[in-house]
C-alpha positions in Angstrom: 53.1 20.8 -99.4 50.1 19.6 -97.4 47.2 18.4 -99.5 43.6 18.4 -98.0 42.2 14.9 -98.0 38.5 14.7 -98.8 36.7 11.5 -97.9 33.5 10.4 -99.4 30.5 9.7 -97.3 30.9 6.0 -97.9 34.5 6.1 -96.7 33.8 8.3 -93.7 31.0 6.1 -92.4 28.5 9.0 -92.7 25.9 6.6 -94.1 26.4 3.8 -91.6 23.8 3.5 -89.0 20.0 3.9 -88.6 18.1 6.9 -89.7 16.5 8.8 -86.7 13.1 7.9 -88.0 14.1 4.3 -87.9 15.0 4.7 -84.2 11.7 6.4 -83.6 9.8 3.6 -85.3 11.6 1.0 -83.2 10.8 2.7 -80.0 7.2 3.2 -81.2 7.0 -0.6 -81.8 8.4 -1.3 -78.3 5.8 1.0 -76.8 3.1 -0.8 -78.8 4.0 -4.3 -77.8 6.4 -4.1 -74.8 4.7 -1.9 -72.2 1.0 -1.9 -73.0 -0.1 -5.4 -71.9 -2.8 -3.9 -69.7 -4.1 -1.8 -72.6 -4.2 -4.8 -75.0 -5.9 -7.0 -72.4 -8.6 -4.4 -71.8 -9.1 -3.8 -75.5 -9.2 -7.6 -76.3 -12.0 -8.1 -73.7 -13.9 -5.1 -74.9 -14.0 -6.2 -78.5 -14.6 -9.9 -77.6 -11.3 -11.1 -79.1 -11.4 -13.5 -82.0 -15.2 -13.6 -81.7 -15.4 -10.0 -82.9 -16.3 -11.1 -86.4 -14.3 -8.3 -88.1 -10.8 -9.5 -89.0 -9.8 -6.3 -90.7 -10.5 -4.4 -87.5 -8.4 -6.8 -85.5 -5.5 -6.5 -87.9 -5.8 -2.7 -88.0 -5.7 -2.2 -84.2 -1.9 -2.8 -83.7 -1.2 -0.7 -86.8 -3.3 2.1 -85.5 -1.6 2.1 -82.1 1.8 1.9 -83.7 1.0 4.9 -85.9 -0.3 6.8 -82.8 3.0 6.2 -81.0 5.0 7.1 -84.1 3.3 10.4 -84.5 3.8 11.3 -80.8 7.5 10.5 -81.0 7.8 12.3 -84.3 6.5 15.4 -82.7 8.7 15.3 -79.6 12.0 13.9 -80.9 14.3 16.2 -82.9 18.0 16.5 -83.5 20.5 16.0 -80.7 17.7 15.5 -78.2 16.5 12.3 -80.0 18.0 9.7 -77.7 17.5 11.6 -74.4 13.8 12.3 -75.1 13.2 8.7 -76.3 14.9 7.4 -73.1 12.8 9.6 -70.9 9.6 8.5 -72.6 10.6 4.8 -72.4 11.2 5.3 -68.6 7.9 7.1 -68.2 6.0 4.4 -70.1 7.7 1.7 -68.1 6.9 3.2 -64.7 3.3 4.0 -65.7 2.7 0.5 -67.1 3.9 -1.0 -63.8 1.3 0.8 -61.7 -1.5 0.3 -64.3 -0.7 -3.5 -64.5 -0.3 -4.0 -60.7 -3.1 -1.9 -59.4 -5.6 -1.5 -62.3 -5.4 2.3 -62.1 -5.8 4.8 -65.0 -3.7 8.0 -65.4 -5.4 11.3 -65.8 -5.0 14.9 -64.4 -6.3 13.8 -61.0 -3.9 11.0 -60.8 -1.1 13.4 -61.8 -2.2 15.6 -58.9 -2.1 12.7 -56.5 1.4 11.7 -57.6 2.7 15.3 -57.2 1.2 15.6 -53.8 2.4 12.2 -52.5 4.7 12.5 -49.5 7.9 10.5 -49.1 6.4 7.8 -46.9 3.5 7.1 -49.3 5.9 7.0 -52.2 8.2 4.6 -50.3 5.2 2.2 -49.8 4.9 1.8 -53.5 8.5 0.8 -54.1 9.3 -2.9 -54.3 11.7 -5.5 -55.8 9.1 -6.3 -58.4 9.0 -2.7 -59.5 12.8 -2.6 -59.8 12.8 -5.8 -61.9 10.0 -4.4 -64.1 12.0 -1.1 -64.7 15.1 -3.0 -65.5 13.4 -5.2 -68.0 11.1 -2.7 -69.7 13.1 0.5 -69.3 16.8 0.0 -68.5 17.4 -2.7 -71.1 15.6 -0.9 -74.0 17.4 2.3 -73.1 20.7 0.5 -73.2 19.9 -0.9 -76.6 18.7 2.6 -77.8 22.1 4.1 -77.0 24.0 1.2 -78.6 22.3 1.5 -81.9 24.4 3.4 -84.5 22.7 6.5 -85.7 23.0 8.0 -89.2 22.2 11.7 -89.5 21.6 12.8 -93.1 21.9 16.4 -94.2 19.0 18.4 -92.8 17.4 18.9 -96.2 17.2 15.1 -96.8 16.1 14.5 -93.2 13.3 17.1 -93.6 12.0 15.2 -96.6 12.2 11.9 -94.8 10.3 13.4 -91.8 7.6 14.9 -94.0 7.3 11.8 -96.1 7.1 9.4 -93.1 4.4 11.5 -91.4 2.4 11.7 -94.6 2.6 7.9 -95.0 1.5 7.3 -91.5 -1.4 9.8 -91.6 -2.6 8.2 -94.9 -2.5 4.8 -93.2 -4.5 6.1 -90.3 -7.0 7.8 -92.7 -7.5 4.5 -94.5 -8.1 2.6 -91.3 -10.6 5.2 -90.0 -12.4 5.4 -93.4 -12.9 1.6 -93.4 -13.3 0.8 -89.7 -14.7 4.0 -88.2 -17.8 2.4 -86.7 -15.7 -0.3 -84.9 -13.3 2.3 -83.4 -16.1 4.7 -82.5 -17.9 1.8 -80.7 -14.7 0.8 -78.8 -14.0 4.3 -77.6 -17.6 5.2 -76.9 -18.2 2.2 -74.7 -14.7 2.0 -73.1 -13.6 5.5 -72.5 -11.0 4.4 -70.0 -8.8 2.7 -72.7 -7.2 6.0 -73.6 -6.2 6.5 -69.9 -4.4 3.1 -70.0 -2.3 3.5 -73.1 1.2 4.6 -72.2 2.9 7.0 -72.6 0.2 9.1 -74.3 -2.0 8.9 -71.1 0.9 10.4 -69.0 1.6 13.1 -71.6 -2.1 14.0 -71.7 -2.3 14.0 -67.9 0.7 16.4 -67.7 -0.8 18.7 -70.3 -4.2 18.8 -68.4 -2.5 19.3 -65.1 -0.3 22.1 -66.5 -3.3 23.7 -68.2 -5.3 23.6 -65.0 -2.4 25.1 -63.0 -2.0 27.9 -65.4 -5.7 28.5 -65.4 -5.8 29.1 -61.7 -7.6 32.3 -60.8 -5.2 35.3 -60.2 -7.4 36.6 -57.4 -8.1 34.8 -54.1 -11.8 34.4 -53.3 -13.0 35.1 -49.7 -16.1 33.3 -48.5 -18.6 34.2 -45.8 -17.4 37.7 -45.1 -20.6 38.2 -43.0 -19.9 35.2 -40.8 -20.7 35.6 -37.1 -21.8 33.4 -34.2 -25.4 33.8 -33.0 -25.5 36.3 -30.2 -27.0 33.9 -27.6 -24.9 30.9 -28.6 -23.0 30.8 -25.2 -25.7 32.5 -23.1 -25.3 29.8 -20.4 -21.6 30.1 -20.2 -20.9 26.8 -21.8 -18.8 26.5 -25.0 -19.2 24.1 -27.9 -16.5 21.7 -28.9 -16.5 19.7 -32.2 -13.9 17.2 -33.2 -14.1 16.7 -36.9 -12.2 13.6 -37.9 -11.2 13.2 -41.6 -10.6 9.6 -42.4 -8.4 8.2 -45.1 -9.3 5.5 -47.6 -12.1 4.0 -45.5 -15.0 2.5 -47.5 -18.5 2.3 -46.1 -19.2 -1.3 -47.0 -16.5 -2.6 -44.6 -18.0 -0.9 -41.6 -19.9 -3.3 -39.3 -22.0 -0.3 -38.3 -23.3 -0.4 -41.9 -24.0 -4.2 -41.9 -20.6 -5.6 -42.8 -20.4 -9.2 -41.6 -17.1 -8.7 -39.7 -17.0 -6.7 -36.5 -14.8 -3.8 -37.5 -16.5 -1.2 -35.3 -16.9 -2.8 -31.8 -15.9 0.3 -29.9 -18.1 2.7 -31.8 -21.0 0.3 -31.5 -20.7 0.5 -27.7 -20.7 4.3 -27.7 -24.1 4.6 -29.4 -23.1 6.5 -32.4 -25.1 7.2 -35.6 -23.7 5.8 -38.8 -24.9 7.3 -42.0 -24.9 4.5 -44.6 -25.3 6.2 -47.9 -22.7 8.9 -48.2 -20.9 9.9 -51.4 -17.4 11.4 -51.6 -16.5 14.5 -53.6 -13.7 12.7 -55.3 -11.7 9.4 -55.3 -8.5 10.9 -54.0 -7.3 12.9 -51.0 -6.1 15.7 -53.3 -9.7 16.3 -54.6 -11.9 15.2 -51.7 -10.3 17.0 -48.8 -10.3 20.6 -50.2 -13.7 20.0 -51.9 -15.5 18.8 -48.7 -14.3 21.8 -46.8 -15.8 24.3 -49.3 -19.4 25.3 -49.9 -19.4 24.6 -53.7 -20.3 20.9 -53.7 -19.0 18.3 -56.1 -20.8 19.5 -59.1 -19.3 22.9 -59.0 -15.8 22.0 -57.7 -12.7 22.7 -59.7 -9.2 21.8 -58.6 -7.9 25.4 -58.8 -10.3 26.3 -55.9 -8.2 24.3 -53.5 -5.7 27.0 -52.8 -7.5 30.0 -54.3 -10.7 30.0 -52.3 -11.6 30.1 -48.6 -13.4 27.2 -47.0 -15.1 26.0 -43.9 -12.2 26.7 -41.5 -11.7 30.2 -42.8 -15.4 31.0 -42.2 -15.4 29.5 -38.7 -12.3 31.4 -37.8 -13.8 34.7 -39.1 -16.9 34.1 -37.0 -14.7 33.8 -33.9 -14.5 30.1 -33.5 -11.2 28.7 -32.4 -9.9 26.3 -35.1 -7.0 23.8 -35.2 -6.0 21.3 -37.9 -3.8 18.3 -36.7 -2.3 16.2 -39.5 -1.0 12.6 -39.5 -1.3 12.4 -43.3 0.2 14.3 -46.3 -1.2 17.7 -45.5 -4.6 19.5 -45.8 -4.4 20.2 -49.5 -5.2 23.9 -48.9 -8.1 23.5 -46.5 -6.1 24.7 -43.5 -3.6 27.1 -45.1 -4.9 30.2 -43.1 -5.7 28.6 -39.8 -3.5 27.2 -37.0 -2.2 23.7 -37.9 0.1 21.1 -36.5 1.9 18.3 -38.3 2.2 15.4 -35.9 3.1 12.7 -38.5 6.8 12.6 -37.3 6.3 13.2 -33.6 8.9 12.0 -31.2 6.8 9.4 -29.4 8.4 6.0 -29.4 5.3 4.1 -28.6 3.4 5.5 -31.6 6.1 6.5 -34.1 8.8 3.9 -34.0 8.4 2.7 -37.6 9.2 5.8 -39.5 5.6 7.0 -39.4 3.1 7.5 -36.7 -0.1 5.6 -35.8 -3.2 7.7 -35.6 -3.4 7.8 -31.8 -0.6 10.4 -32.2 -3.4 12.8 -33.2 -4.7 12.7 -29.6 -1.3 13.4 -28.0 -1.4 16.8 -26.2 -5.0 17.4 -27.4 -6.4 17.8 -23.9 -4.0 20.6 -23.2 -5.4 22.4 -26.2 -8.9 21.9 -24.9 -7.9 23.3 -21.5 -6.5 26.5 -23.1 -9.5 27.0 -25.4 -11.3 30.3 -24.7 -14.3 30.0 -27.0 -16.2 27.6 -29.2 -13.8 25.3 -30.8 -13.5 23.0 -33.9 -10.5 20.6 -34.1 -9.9 18.7 -37.3 -7.9 15.4 -37.0 -6.6 14.2 -40.4 -5.9 10.5 -40.1 -3.5 8.2 -41.9 -6.4 5.7 -41.7 -6.3 2.9 -44.2 -3.9 4.3 -46.8 -2.6 1.6 -49.0 -1.0 -0.4 -50.4 0.8 -1.3 -47.2 -2.3 -1.6 -45.0 -0.4 -3.7 -42.5 1.7 -0.7 -41.5 -1.4 1.4 -40.5 -2.1 -0.3 -37.2 -0.2 -1.6 -34.1 0.3 -5.4 -33.8 -2.4 -5.6 -31.1 -5.1 -4.8 -33.8 -4.1 -7.6 -36.2 -7.3 -9.6 -35.5 -8.0 -10.7 -39.0 -5.3 -13.0 -40.4 -3.4 -13.9 -42.5 -2.6 -10.4 -43.8 -0.9 -9.3 -47.0 2.6 -7.9 -46.2 3.4 -7.1 -49.9 2.8 -3.7 -51.5 2.3 -5.6 -54.8 -1.3 -6.4 -53.9 -1.9 -8.5 -57.0 0.6 -11.0 -55.5 -1.5 -11.5 -52.4 -4.6 -13.6 -51.9 -7.8 -11.5 -51.9 -8.6 -12.6 -48.3 -5.2 -11.5 -47.0 -5.7 -8.1 -48.5 -9.1 -7.8 -47.0 -7.8 -8.9 -43.6 -5.1 -6.3 -43.6 -7.5 -3.6 -44.7 -10.2 -4.6 -42.1 -7.5 -4.4 -39.4 -6.9 -0.8 -40.3 -10.7 -0.1 -39.8 -10.5 -1.9 -36.5 -7.8 0.5 -35.4 -9.6 3.5 -36.7 -12.6 2.4 -34.7 -10.4 2.3 -31.6 -9.0 5.8 -32.2 -12.5 7.2 -32.7 -13.6 5.6 -29.5 -10.8 7.4 -27.7 -11.9 10.7 -29.2 -15.4 10.2 -27.9 -14.1 9.2 -24.4 -12.0 12.4 -24.4 -15.0 14.5 -25.3 -17.1 12.8 -22.6 -14.5 13.8 -20.1 -14.9 17.4 -21.0 -18.7 17.7 -20.7 -18.5 19.7 -17.5 -17.1 22.6 -19.6 -18.1 21.9 -23.2 -21.1 20.8 -25.2 -19.4 18.2 -27.4 -19.7 16.3 -30.6 -17.6 14.2 -33.0 -18.2 13.8 -36.7 -16.1 11.4 -38.7 -16.1 11.1 -42.5 -13.6 9.5 -44.8 -12.2 11.3 -47.8 -12.8 8.5 -50.3 -13.0 4.7 -50.4 -10.8 1.9 -51.7 -10.8 -0.9 -54.2 -9.4 -4.2 -52.9 -9.1 -6.2 -56.1 -12.7 -6.1 -57.3 -12.6 -6.5 -61.1 -8.8 -6.4 -60.9 -8.7 -2.8 -59.5 -6.7 -1.8 -56.4 -6.3 1.4 -54.4 -8.3 4.5 -55.5 -8.1 7.5 -57.8 -10.2 6.4 -60.8 -12.1 9.2 -62.6 -15.3 9.7 -60.7 -17.5 8.9 -63.7 -16.0 5.4 -63.9 -15.1 4.8 -60.3 -16.8 1.9 -58.5 -18.9 2.4 -55.3 -15.9 0.9 -53.4 -14.1 4.2 -54.1 -17.0 6.7 -53.8 -19.1 5.4 -50.9 -17.6 6.5 -47.6 -18.5 6.1 -43.9 -19.8 9.0 -41.8 -20.3 8.6 -38.1 -21.7 11.1 -35.6 -21.5 11.1 -31.8 -23.5 14.0 -30.2 -23.5 14.7 -26.5 -27.0 15.0 -25.0 -26.1 18.5 -23.8 -25.3 19.8 -27.3 -28.3 18.1 -28.8 -30.6 19.8 -26.2 -29.0 23.2 -26.7 -29.3 23.0 -30.5 -32.8 21.4 -30.2 -31.7 18.4 -32.2 -33.8 15.3 -31.8 -31.5 12.3 -31.5 -34.4 9.9 -32.3 -35.1 11.8 -35.4 -31.4 11.7 -36.5 -31.5 7.9 -35.9 -34.3 7.6 -38.4 -32.4 9.4 -41.1 -29.3 7.3 -41.2 -30.3 5.9 -44.6 -30.9 9.3 -46.2 -28.6 9.9 -49.2 -25.8 12.4 -48.1 -22.5 13.5 -49.5 -19.4 15.6 -48.7 -21.6 18.5 -49.8 -23.3 18.4 -46.4 -20.2 18.9 -44.3 -19.7 22.7 -44.8 -23.3 23.6 -43.9 -23.8 21.0 -41.2 -20.7 22.2 -39.2 -21.8 25.9 -39.5 -25.3 25.0 -38.3 -24.0 22.9 -35.4 -21.6 25.7 -34.3 -24.3 28.4 -34.5 -22.4 30.3 -37.2 -24.7 32.5 -39.4 -23.6 33.6 -42.9 -25.2 34.1 -46.3 -23.4 31.1 -47.8 -25.0 28.7 -45.3 -27.7 26.5 -46.9 -30.1 24.8 -44.5 -31.1 22.2 -47.0 -27.6 20.8 -46.9 -27.4 20.9 -43.1 -27.9 17.3 -42.0 -29.1 18.4 -38.5 -31.7 20.9 -39.7 -34.6 18.4 -40.5 -34.4 17.2 -36.9 -34.7 20.6 -35.3 -37.9 22.4 -34.2 -40.2 23.5 -37.1 -39.0 20.8 -39.5 -39.8 17.6 -37.7 -43.1 17.2 -39.5 -41.4 17.2 -42.9 -38.6 14.7 -42.1 -39.7 12.2 -44.7 -39.7 14.8 -47.6 -36.8 17.0 -46.5 -34.5 18.0 -49.3 -31.2 16.2 -49.7 -28.2 17.2 -51.8 -27.8 16.1 -55.4 -25.8 12.9 -55.6 
């Protein structure tokens, strides 16, 4: 007769191992001390370290951060998903901490948008041996330990008591800390708002939440703009058509343009072509995902929201509705919604050996076949060229070898491993090449003056940090972004024929190159230059309007857009 054998918990090994809350506490401790070096460095400088004069505050800081991490993991990790979720969070924290430490970035909803819209080539530029070593040390090894730890799972009733008790204890500790040190914490966060965007993984989780919330909040209806748009009746009375090439730069900052007073000659070809360089131009954002769709709409930076990018018409839609021929040519990661309803061409992987032999194309590819398009144009035309420009961190890949004038250059995508001078050299070489491409655009327009009244307007989407104050690349929240990321170059070449037809005084324009402008001016300036009339046009934001008949007398007091 078989007898059922009942084993006690002690015999079966049920009680051997670590309680799930113990595992959570260990991972929270690792996140507090293992992957947040950049956070602690920032906080330590902000509170003046050991000179702070409040030892209780200094002691409470790591306890407060540990409690914060414990609560986050307590909320997210349950039952059988404990180890998988913890492993995922460790990996996220490790990857985020790498980019924060290397490039001095912060992570918010805008940065999340940038990451999700990054193409394969841009993502590949960020990969390195250093990143692999970092992930192995701060993610792979802890995850391996996590799965090796023996886990004890009490009955659900006992575990529920443990969970409630542990959370209560942690919240009591946090309450005591805040009750006794509130002023110190309030001062830290009030004067250093960016610290919450550096603490991993809560910054990533917050960014994902904000991004998802923004995506779900997108308007259900699509908004049309400028339904009354039309070209002025006499715009082509003399039989000549207008041709504007609008060049959207990438990651160029105004302070490194020799046209704006930079000590290095980064714009020799533009200088020979008598262009106008506007020296005080602010971007709409600090990333392509924000600036490109924003600059092509009529709303301006103050009223811009991310959901408008693909749910609202912009400049190119209005031009096309008015009967202007429109074409977007892209050598970057797309138009971010600005060209979704107009003809567009992606030339970033063209089969041109001389320009595209390295897995991506140099910006001269944007001019390939462009003359044929001009020849076939039947009306007034606007062509947008979206450059690869100075996109980092691999600046040395953005230009042909012939344009490596400033040496030595940084050839490492871990910019903090390069000398500042080598980074600046590589970056300035990208501007030298951009200058060359813009010179070719102007020459092409000059060769078409027998049939077109022509113009070129160049403006970058945002700037770039090159290590100033330990910050690299771009994408910081606008409120805390340095001028290196928000001040962009804007260059105008206007043929004499078009200037005369539109009644634009070139000498007047030359006197206004120091007037404060922004991306807000683009929409209205292009409409004005192309003789497109619509109720959404605002003459106060048209950079040409003050230099046209009837406004010359008020040049010095003309309205400029809000910065």
